[in-house]
N, C-alpha and C positions, 0 to 999 in steps of 0.2 A: 671596638665599635659595635659589633654584634651583641656583646654583653649589655652594653648601654641601651641599645634598641630593645632588647628583651626586657630589661628592667623598666624601661619607659612604658612598654606595653602592659607589663604586669601592674605598674602603678595606675595606668588608665583603667584597668579592670577594677582595681581597688576603689577608684573614684566612683565608677559606675555602681558599685555595691554599697556606697554610703547610704546610711539611713538619713532621710531628709526630715528635718523638723520644720514643717510648713508654718508653724506659729512664730518662729524666730525671724522677725523682719530684718534683722541686721545681717543674718547669714544666708538667708534663702537665695538672694540674687547671686552672690559669689558661688554658692554651692551649685546652683542651676547652670551657671556659666561654665564651671569646671566639668560638670557632667556632660554638657553639650560639647565642649572641647575634647573631652575624652572619647566621646562617641564618634566624633568626626575623625579623630586620629585613628581609632581602630578600624573604622570603615575604609579610610584611605589606605591603610596598611594592607587590609584584606583585598581590596581592589587591585593593588599593585602585585600582590602574590598571585592572584587569579590571572591577571594579565600576563605575567611572566610564565606561568604554567601553560597558558594557551599558546603563547609564542613558541615555547619549547615543543609542544605537541605538533604545532604547524611545521616547524623545522624538521622534526623527526619524520614526517611523512614525505618530505621533499624527494628523497631518493626513490621512494615507491612511485610517486607521481611521474618522475623523469623516466623510469623504466617503462611505465604504462604508455607514456607519450612515444617513446622510441619504438615500442611494440606496435602501436597504432600506425606510426609512420612506415614501419617495415611492411605491414599488411597493405597499406595504400599503395606502396611501390609495387608490391606483387600483383595487384589488380590493375595497375597502370594509371592510377589517379595522380600519383606524384612522379 
């Protein structure tokens, strides 16, 4: 599955690198549609990767946040607020 996804992304990059003949009325439409689809595919893939990395970083900080909250709760108990 991962190999197929990598090949698809590589193919999308190849499509983006195509030389466009703006004078050929028969192929300009399909070529532009292919470029648009490839662009959308690559942007969607990058957004998903970025979102996954952001979620991982957020989860990595959870233990630190819980420790800080416990410390603040301990301090509040010492001064009689809790």
